[in-house]
C-alpha positions in Angstrom: 64.9 132.2 86.5 66.3 134.5 83.8 70.0 135.0 83.7 71.7 137.8 85.1 72.5 140.5 82.8 76.1 141.0 82.0 78.2 144.4 83.1 79.2 144.6 79.7 78.3 143.8 76.1 80.7 144.2 73.1 79.2 144.4 69.7 81.4 143.7 66.7 79.9 144.2 63.1 81.5 141.6 60.9 81.3 142.2 57.2 83.6 139.9 55.4 86.0 139.7 58.0 86.9 135.9 57.8 90.8 136.9 57.8 90.8 139.7 60.5 88.2 138.1 62.9 89.7 135.2 64.6 92.6 137.1 66.0 90.5 139.9 67.1 87.9 137.6 68.7 91.0 135.8 70.4 92.3 139.1 71.8 88.8 140.2 73.0 88.6 136.9 74.9 91.9 137.1 76.4 91.1 140.6 77.5 87.9 139.6 78.9 89.6 136.9 81.0 91.4 139.6 83.0 88.6 141.6 83.7 86.3 141.4 87.2 82.8 141.7 85.7 80.7 139.6 83.4 80.7 140.2 79.7 79.3 139.0 76.4 80.3 139.5 73.1 78.0 139.8 70.0 79.4 139.4 66.6 76.7 140.6 63.7 77.2 139.3 60.3 75.1 140.5 57.5 75.8 140.1 54.0 79.1 138.7 53.8 80.2 136.7 50.6 83.1 134.7 52.5 83.4 132.5 55.5 82.9 135.1 58.1 79.7 133.5 59.5 81.5 130.0 59.8 84.2 132.0 62.0 81.7 133.3 64.1 79.9 129.9 64.7 83.3 128.5 65.5 84.0 131.0 68.2 80.4 130.7 69.6 80.9 126.9 69.9 84.3 127.6 71.5 83.2 130.2 74.0 79.3 129.6 74.5 79.0 131.3 77.7 80.7 134.6 76.3 80.1 134.8 72.8 76.7 135.0 70.5 76.4 135.3 66.7 73.7 137.4 65.0 72.9 137.1 61.2 71.1 139.3 58.7 70.9 139.1 55.0 71.1 142.7 54.5 74.2 144.4 54.1 75.1 147.8 56.1 77.2 148.5 59.2 74.5 150.7 60.6 71.9 147.9 60.5 74.7 145.4 62.1 75.3 147.7 64.9 71.5 148.5 65.7 70.9 144.8 65.6 73.7 144.1 67.9 72.9 146.8 70.4 69.3 146.0 70.7 70.0 142.5 71.4 72.7 143.2 73.9 71.7 143.1 77.6 74.7 144.6 79.0 74.8 147.7 81.4 77.2 149.0 79.1 77.6 148.3 75.5 80.9 148.9 73.5 80.9 149.2 69.7 84.3 147.7 68.3 85.4 147.6 64.5 86.6 144.1 63.9 90.1 145.3 62.8 90.7 146.3 66.5 92.4 149.2 65.3 92.2 150.7 68.7 93.7 147.9 71.1 90.9 146.3 73.2 92.9 146.8 76.3 92.4 150.7 76.0 88.5 149.6 76.6 88.6 150.4 80.4 89.2 154.2 80.0 85.4 153.9 78.5 84.2 152.8 81.8 83.7 153.7 85.3 85.6 154.7 87.5 88.0 155.8 84.6 85.1 157.7 83.0 82.4 158.5 86.0 79.9 160.7 84.3 78.7 160.1 80.9 76.0 158.7 78.6 77.8 158.0 75.4 81.7 157.9 75.2 83.3 158.0 71.7 86.7 157.3 70.6 88.5 160.2 68.9 91.8 160.3 66.9 92.1 164.1 67.4 93.3 166.4 70.0 95.8 166.0 73.0 96.6 162.5 73.8 95.3 160.9 70.6 98.0 159.3 68.2 97.4 157.7 64.6 99.9 155.2 63.6 100.5 154.4 59.8 97.5 156.5 58.3 98.2 157.8 54.7 98.0 161.6 54.6 95.4 161.6 52.0 93.0 159.2 54.2 93.7 161.8 57.0 92.9 165.0 54.9 89.5 163.3 53.4 88.6 162.5 56.9 89.1 165.5 58.4 87.3 167.3 55.6 84.4 165.1 56.2 84.4 165.8 59.7 84.0 169.6 59.0 80.9 168.9 57.2 79.5 166.5 60.0 80.3 169.6 62.5 78.6 172.1 60.5 75.7 170.1 59.4 75.0 167.8 62.5 77.6 167.7 65.5 79.2 171.0 66.3 82.0 170.3 68.7 82.7 166.6 68.0 86.1 166.0 66.6 85.6 162.5 65.5 82.2 161.0 65.0 83.5 158.1 62.5 86.1 156.3 65.0 84.6 152.7 65.3 84.8 152.6 69.0 81.9 153.7 71.1 80.5 153.0 74.5 77.0 153.5 75.5 75.0 153.2 78.7 72.4 150.4 78.2 69.3 152.3 78.2 70.7 155.2 76.1 71.8 152.4 73.4 68.1 151.0 73.4 66.6 154.6 73.1 68.9 156.0 70.4 69.2 152.7 68.3 65.4 152.0 68.6 64.9 155.6 66.6 67.8 155.4 64.3 67.2 154.8 60.6 70.3 154.8 58.6 71.9 151.5 57.8 75.2 152.7 56.1 78.3 154.1 57.1 77.1 157.2 58.4 74.9 155.8 61.3 77.3 157.2 63.9 76.5 160.7 62.9 72.8 159.9 63.1 72.9 158.2 66.4 74.9 161.1 68.1 72.5 163.5 66.4 69.7 161.7 68.1 71.2 161.5 71.4 72.2 165.3 71.6 68.6 166.0 70.9 67.4 163.9 73.8 70.0 165.7 76.0 72.2 162.7 76.6 75.9 163.7 77.6 78.5 162.5 75.1 82.2 162.7 75.9 85.2 162.2 73.6 88.2 159.8 74.9 91.5 160.0 72.9 93.2 156.8 71.7 95.8 155.5 69.9 94.8 154.4 66.4 96.6 152.0 63.9 95.5 152.2 60.2 94.7 148.8 58.5 95.1 149.2 54.9 92.6 146.2 54.4 89.9 148.9 55.6 86.3 148.2 54.5 85.7 152.0 54.1 86.1 153.1 50.4 87.3 156.7 50.7 85.3 158.1 47.7 82.3 155.8 47.3 81.6 155.7 51.1 82.2 159.5 51.4 79.6 160.2 48.7 77.0 158.1 50.5 77.9 159.5 54.1 77.5 163.2 52.5 73.9 162.0 51.2 73.0 160.6 54.6 73.9 164.0 56.2 71.3 165.7 54.0 68.9 162.8 55.0 69.7 163.5 59.0 68.9 167.2 58.3 65.8 166.3 56.5 64.5 163.9 59.0 65.2 166.2 61.9 63.1 169.1 60.3 60.4 166.7 59.9 60.4 165.9 63.3 61.5 162.3 62.9 63.7 162.3 65.8 61.6 164.0 68.3 60.5 162.2 71.4 57.0 161.1 71.2 54.8 163.1 73.6 54.4 160.1 76.0 58.2 159.9 76.4 58.7 163.4 77.3 59.4 164.5 81.3 
């Protein structure tokens, strides 16, 4: 008899995270112990050059009924997230950055009954109720400039597509990630772009967010890569890559 699917899956991409990951996984485990539902945690390592995989194995051995480790030799946050989302079994599937720059205790705000009607709920560091802590001004300016391009080229109306905390209903995650192609940092934009083309409801949840100076995002190199990927998204859309197959249409 197959095991009952959990209510929630938490997907944690982990590239060279041996330092931050242990504390974050302990926080996630402690939080889930206070919740009334069944949950699983999928930690996805891909291409790390440090001891991240050994850390994951340690926690999987410690909490075998709750945590699973996935591994790929290829780098790319988008690849790691896609592997986790498609391997997850939860009714809801939550993407969480390994640094937990948003406290995990904010997670209930992305679930019913706090958030009753949505297909995808994305954390936003902008707008009423959102607070940024410790972020250098130049990082904030670069982030807002990139978001302006994202809104102009792909996602009008969304104020923060790049925050690393997002909740998906299970069937929605399986649909959009099965059709996503990008494996780098701009995967968020592509996934949300696909979701909109399919008519899914996306809502933004203002959060408290704490800047980590050990961020894996390189402000210049990764921004240039993401700009290239924005062009790829627009080109793929024009080629019909993201359109529903005829047999899937209502």
